[in-house]
LUMFIVEX-335379 format. One record per residue: residue number from 1; chain; x, y, z of N, C-alpha, C in turn. Coordinates in steps of 0.2 Angstrom, whole numbers, plus 5000, padded with zeros to 4 digits. Layout:
- NUM	A	X	Y	Z	X	Y	Z	X	Y	Z .
...
//
This chain:
- 1	A	4998	4781	5090	4993	4786	5091	4996	4793	5092 .
- 2	A	5001	4793	5096	5005	4799	5098	5007	4803	5092 .
- 3	A	5010	4800	5087	5013	4803	5081	5007	4806	5077 .
- 4	A	5002	4802	5077	4996	4805	5073	4993	4811	5076 .
- 5	A	4993	4811	5083	4991	4817	5086	4995	4823	5085 .
- 6	A	5002	4822	5085	5007	4827	5084	5006	4830	5077 .
- 7	A	5005	4825	5072	5004	4828	5065	4998	4832	5064 .
- 8	A	4992	4829	5067	4986	4833	5067	4987	4840	5070 .
- 9	A	4990	4840	5076	4992	4847	5079	4996	4851	5075 .
- 10	A	5001	4849	5071	5005	4853	5066	5000	4855	5061 .
- 11	A	4996	4851	5058	4992	4854	5053	4987	4859	5055 .
- 12	A	4984	4858	5061	4980	4864	5064	4984	4870	5065 .
- 13	A	4990	4870	5067	4995	4876	5068	4996	4879	5061 .
- 14	A	4997	4875	5056	4998	4878	5049	4992	4882	5047 .
- 15	A	4986	4878	5048	4980	4881	5046	4978	4888	5049 .
- 16	A	4980	4888	5056	4979	4894	5059	4984	4900	5056 .
- 17	A	4990	4898	5054	4994	4903	5051	4991	4905	5044 .
- 18	A	4988	4901	5041	4985	4903	5034	4979	4907	5035 .
- 19	A	4975	4906	5040	4970	4910	5042	4972	4917	5044 .
- 20	A	4977	4917	5048	4980	4924	5050	4982	4928	5044 .
- 21	A	4986	4924	5039	4988	4928	5033	4982	4930	5029 .
- 22	A	4977	4926	5028	4971	4928	5025	4967	4934	5028 .
- 23	A	4967	4934	5035	4964	4940	5038	4968	4946	5037 .
- 24	A	4975	4946	5037	4979	4952	5036	4978	4954	5029 .
- 25	A	4977	4949	5024	4976	4951	5017	4969	4955	5017 .
- 26	A	4964	4952	5020	4958	4956	5020	4958	4963	5023 .
- 27	A	4962	4964	5028	4963	4970	5031	4968	4975	5027 .
- 28	A	4971	4972	5022	4976	4976	5018	4982	4978	5022 .
- 29	A	4984	4974	5026	4990	4975	5030	4996	4971	5028 .
- 30	A	4996	4968	5022	5002	4963	5020	5008	4967	5018 .
- 31	A	5014	4965	5020	5020	4968	5017	5024	4962	5014 .
- 32	A	5029	4964	5011	5033	4958	5008	5036	4953	5012 .
- 33	A	5038	4955	5018	5040	4950	5023	5035	4945	5025 .
- 34	A	5029	4947	5026	5023	4943	5027	5022	4938	5021 .
- 35	A	5022	4941	5015	5021	4937	5009	5027	4931	5009 .
- 36	A	5033	4933	5010	5038	4929	5010	5038	4923	5015 .
- 37	A	5036	4925	5021	5035	4920	5026	5029	4916	5025 .
- 38	A	5024	4918	5022	5018	4914	5020	5021	4909	5014 .
- 39	A	5025	4911	5010	5027	4906	5005	5031	4901	5008 .
- 40	A	5036	4903	5013	5040	4898	5016	5036	4893	5020 .
- 41	A	5031	4895	5023	5026	4891	5028	5022	4886	5023 .
- 42	A	5020	4889	5018	5016	4885	5013	5020	4879	5010 .
- 43	A	5027	4881	5009	5031	4876	5006	5033	4870	5012 .
- 44	A	5034	4873	5018	5034	4868	5024	5028	4863	5024 .
- 45	A	5022	4867	5024	5016	4863	5025	5016	4857	5020 .
- 46	A	5017	4859	5013	5017	4854	5008	5022	4848	5010 .
- 47	A	5027	4850	5012	5032	4845	5014	5030	4840	5020 .
- 48	A	5027	4843	5025	5025	4839	5030	5019	4835	5030 .
- 49	A	5015	4836	5025	5008	4833	5024	5010	4825	5023 .
- 50	A	5007	4821	5028	5009	4814	5027	5004	4811	5022 .
- 51	A	5006	4805	5019	5001	4802	5014	4994	4801	5017 .
- 52	A	4994	4800	5023	4987	4799	5026	4983	4805	5025 .
- 53	A	4986	4811	5026	4982	4817	5026	4982	4821	5019 .
- 54	A	4985	4818	5014	4985	4821	5007	4979	4823	5004 .
- 55	A	4974	4819	5004	4967	4821	5001	4964	4826	5005 .
- 56	A	4964	4826	5011	4960	4831	5015	4964	4838	5015 .
- 57	A	4970	4838	5013	4973	4845	5012	4975	4848	5005 .
- 58	A	4974	4843	5000	4975	4845	4994	4971	4851	4991 .
- 59	A	4965	4851	4993	4961	4857	4991	4962	4863	4994 .
- 60	A	4964	4863	5000	4966	4869	5004	4972	4872	5001 .
- 61	A	4977	4868	5000	4983	4871	4997	4982	4873	4990 .
- 62	A	4979	4870	4986	4978	4872	4979	4974	4879	4979 .
- 63	A	4969	4879	4984	4965	4886	4984	4970	4891	4987 .
- 64	A	4974	4890	4991	4979	4895	4994	4983	4898	4988 .
- 65	A	4986	4893	4984	4990	4895	4979	4987	4899	4974 .
- 66	A	4980	4897	4972	4976	4900	4967	4975	4907	4970 .
- 67	A	4972	4908	4976	4970	4914	4978	4976	4919	4979 .
- 68	A	4982	4917	4981	4987	4922	4982	4993	4921	4977 .
- 69	A	4991	4919	4971	4996	4918	4966	5000	4924	4964 .
- 70	A	4997	4930	4964	5000	4936	4962	5005	4938	4968 .
- 71	A	5004	4936	4974	5008	4937	4980	5014	4932	4980 .
- 72	A	5012	4926	4979	5017	4921	4978	5022	4922	4973 .
- 73	A	5020	4925	4967	5025	4926	4962	5030	4931	4963 .
- 74	A	5029	4934	4969	5034	4939	4971	5040	4936	4975 .
- 75	A	5039	4930	4976	5044	4926	4981	5048	4921	4977 .
- 76	A	5054	4920	4979	5058	4915	4975	5056	4908	4976 .
- 77	A	5051	4907	4981	5049	4900	4982	5044	4898	4978 .
- 78	A	5041	4902	4973	5035	4900	4970	5036	4894	4965 .
- 79	A	5041	4893	4962	5042	4888	4957	5043	4881	4961 .
- 80	A	5046	4882	4967	5047	4876	4971	5040	4874	4974 .
- 81	A	5036	4878	4976	5029	4877	4978	5025	4873	4973 .
- 82	A	5026	4875	4967	5022	4872	4962	5025	4865	4960 .
- 83	A	5031	4864	4960	5034	4858	4959	5032	4853	4965 .
- 84	A	5033	4855	4971	5032	4851	4976	5024	4849	4977 .
- 85	A	5020	4854	4975	5013	4852	4975	5011	4847	4970 .
- 86	A	5014	4848	4964	5013	4843	4959	5015	4836	4961 .
- 87	A	5021	4836	4964	5024	4829	4966	5020	4826	4972 .
- 88	A	5019	4830	4977	5016	4828	4983	5009	4825	4981 .
- 89	A	5005	4828	4977	4998	4827	4976	4997	4823	4970 .
- 90	A	5003	4821	4966	5002	4817	4960	4997	4821	4956 .
- 91	A	4998	4827	4955	4993	4831	4951	4997	4836	4947 .
- 92	A	4995	4837	4941	4998	4842	4937	4993	4848	4936 .
- 93	A	4990	4850	4942	4985	4855	4942	4988	4862	4939 .
- 94	A	4994	4863	4942	4998	4869	4940	5003	4867	4935 .
- 95	A	5003	4871	4929	5009	4870	4925	5015	4873	4928 .
- 96	A	5021	4870	4926	5027	4872	4930	5028	4880	4928 .
- 97	A	5026	4882	4923	5028	4889	4921	5022	4894	4922 .
- 98	A	5017	4891	4926	5011	4895	4927	5012	4901	4932 .
- 99	A	5016	4900	4936	5018	4906	4941	5026	4906	4941 .
- 100	A	5028	4912	4939	5036	4913	4939	5038	4918	4944 .
- 101	A	5043	4918	4947	5046	4923	4951	5049	4928	4947 .
- 102	A	5047	4934	4948	5050	4940	4945	5054	4944	4950 .
- 103	A	5061	4943	4949	5065	4946	4954	5066	4954	4953 .
- 104	A	5063	4956	4947	5064	4963	4946	5059	4968	4949 .
- 105	A	5053	4964	4951	5048	4968	4954	5049	4970	4961 .
- 106	A	5047	4976	4963	5047	4978	4970	5040	4978	4973 .
- 107	A	5040	4977	4979	5033	4977	4983	5033	4983	4987 .
- 108	A	5027	4987	4987	5027	4992	4992	5019	4994	4994 .
- 109	A	5018	4999	4998	5012	5001	5000	5010	5008	4997 .
- 110	A	5004	5009	4995	5001	5015	4993	5001	5020	4999 .
- 111	A	5004	5026	4998	5003	5032	5002	5000	5037	4999 .
- 112	A	4994	5038	5001	4990	5044	4998	4985	5047	5003 .
- 113	A	4984	5053	5002	4980	5057	5006	4972	5056	5003 .
- 114	A	4968	5052	5007	4962	5051	5004	4957	5057	5004 .
- 115	A	4959	5062	5007	4955	5068	5006	4956	5072	4999 .
- 116	A	4962	5070	4996	4963	5073	4990	4964	5068	4984 .
- 117	A	4958	5065	4982	4958	5060	4977	4959	5062	4970 .
- 118	A	4958	5068	4969	4958	5071	4962	4965	5071	4959 .
- 119	A	4970	5071	4963	4977	5071	4961	4979	5065	4957 .
- 120	A	4982	5066	4951	4984	5060	4947	4990	5056	4949 .
- 121	A	4992	5056	4956	4998	5053	4958	4997	5051	4965 .
- 122	A	5001	5046	4967	5002	5044	4974	5009	5043	4975 .
- 123	A	5011	5040	4981	5018	5038	4983	5017	5031	4985 .
- 124	A	5022	5027	4983	5023	5020	4985	5029	5020	4990 .
- 125	A	5028	5017	4996	5033	5016	5001	5036	5009	5000 .
- 126	A	5042	5008	4999	5045	5001	4999	5052	5002	5002 .
- 127	A	5054	4998	5007	5060	4997	5010	5063	5004	5012 .
- 128	A	5059	5008	5015	5061	5015	5018	5062	5020	5012 .
- 129	A	5060	5018	5006	5061	5023	5000	5054	5025	4998 .
- 130	A	5052	5031	4996	5046	5033	4993	5047	5034	4986 .
- 131	A	5042	5031	4982	5043	5032	4975	5036	5036	4972 .
- 132	A	5037	5041	4968	5032	5044	4965	5028	5039	4960 .
- 133	A	5022	5039	4960	5018	5035	4955	5012	5038	4952 .
- 134	A	5013	5039	4946	5007	5043	4942	5002	5038	4940 .
- 135	A	4996	5040	4940	4990	5036	4938	4991	5032	4931 .
- 136	A	4994	5035	4926	4995	5032	4920	5000	5026	4921 .
- 137	A	5004	5025	4926	5008	5019	4927	5005	5013	4930 .
- 138	A	4999	5014	4932	4995	5008	4935	4992	5004	4930 .
- 139	A	4994	4998	4929	4992	4994	4923	4985	4993	4923 .
- 140	A	4981	4992	4928	4974	4990	4928	4970	4995	4930 .
- 141	A	4972	5002	4930	4967	5007	4932	4965	5011	4925 .
- 142	A	4959	5010	4924	4957	5013	4917	4952	5019	4918 .
- 143	A	4950	5021	4924	4945	5026	4925	4946	5030	4931 .
- 144	A	4944	5036	4932	4944	5039	4938	4941	5036	4944 .
- 145	A	4935	5032	4942	4932	5029	4948	4937	5024	4951 .
- 146	A	4940	5020	4946	4945	5015	4949	4951	5018	4953 .
- 147	A	4953	5024	4950	4958	5027	4953	4956	5030	4960 .
- 148	A	4950	5032	4961	4948	5035	4967	4947	5029	4972 .
- 149	A	4946	5023	4970	4945	5017	4974	4952	5014	4977 .
- 150	A	4958	5017	4975	4964	5014	4978	4964	5017	4985 .
- 151	A	4966	5012	4989	4966	5014	4996	4973	5015	4999 .
- 152	A	4974	5020	5004	4980	5021	5007	4982	5014	5011 .
- 153	A	4988	5012	5010	4991	5006	5013	4990	5000	5008 .
- 154	A	4987	5000	5003	4986	4995	4998	4992	4992	4995 .
- 155	A	4993	4986	4995	4999	4983	4993	5000	4983	4985 .
- 156	A	5006	4984	4982	5007	4985	4975	5013	4982	4973 .
- 157	A	5014	4979	4967	5021	4977	4964	5022	4983	4959 .
- 158	A	5029	4984	4958	5031	4989	4953	5038	4988	4951 .
- 159	A	5039	4991	4945	5046	4992	4943	5049	4999	4944 .
- 160	A	5055	5000	4945	5058	5006	4946	5060	5009	4939 .
- 161	A	5057	5015	4938	5059	5018	4931	5061	5025	4932 .
- 162	A	5060	5029	4927	5062	5036	4927	5056	5040	4923 .
- 163	A	5055	5046	4926	5051	5051	4922	5055	5057	4921 .
- 164	A	5053	5063	4919	5056	5069	4918	5058	5072	4925 .
- 165	A	5055	5070	4931	5057	5072	4937	5063	5068	4941 .
- 166	A	5063	5062	4938	5068	5057	4941	5066	5050	4942 .
- 167	A	5068	5047	4947	5066	5040	4949	5059	5039	4951 .
- 168	A	5055	5034	4948	5048	5034	4950	5046	5026	4949 .
- 169	A	5040	5025	4951	5037	5018	4950	5034	5018	4943 .
- 170	A	5035	5012	4940	5032	5011	4933	5029	5004	4934 .
- 171	A	5024	5002	4929	5021	4996	4928	5018	4993	4935 .
- 172	A	5014	4997	4938	5012	4996	4945	5006	4992	4944 .
- 173	A	5006	4987	4948	5000	4982	4949	4997	4981	4956 .
- 174	A	4991	4982	4957	4988	4981	4963	4988	4974	4965 .
- 175	A	4990	4972	4971	4990	4965	4973	4984	4964	4977 .
- 176	A	4978	4962	4974	4972	4961	4977	4970	4954	4977 .
- 177	A	4967	4952	4982	4964	4945	4982	4957	4945	4981 .
- 178	A	4955	4941	4976	4948	4940	4973	4944	4935	4977 .
//
């Protein structure tokens, strides 16, 4: 009975960690270190789930992977998470190539003055470097209304590129949780 209690306590602790990550995501305060830690903890959680607790945890893990797929794809653990999930739960819910790690992408946070929303640019802060980011380099922004809805501190992924002024952010994707 003692081992079962310890295992149940561990599952509760992991679930509290997942809830904290979701809360931080909802508050738009995620950064790359938090995302990487989340991916590592998710991997550990999949590893420790005992056969007795597989069915009661499968849905939670699958939902976390689905909900945070764009964030997980920024970490080197993503393919191992998918492989381990499919092995552990004897389920091919995720195709092995459905989420791939893209090591060329950087992650940063929008820095904008919300009082001047008409300007067609913002800055992105990543690892103590600020990158210029033009509205046209946001992949999913199609209108001024969408542009004005971008929030200061919002998490984005991007490539480093160049424009006539120098180094800047390109192929910018807002990392939002739906």
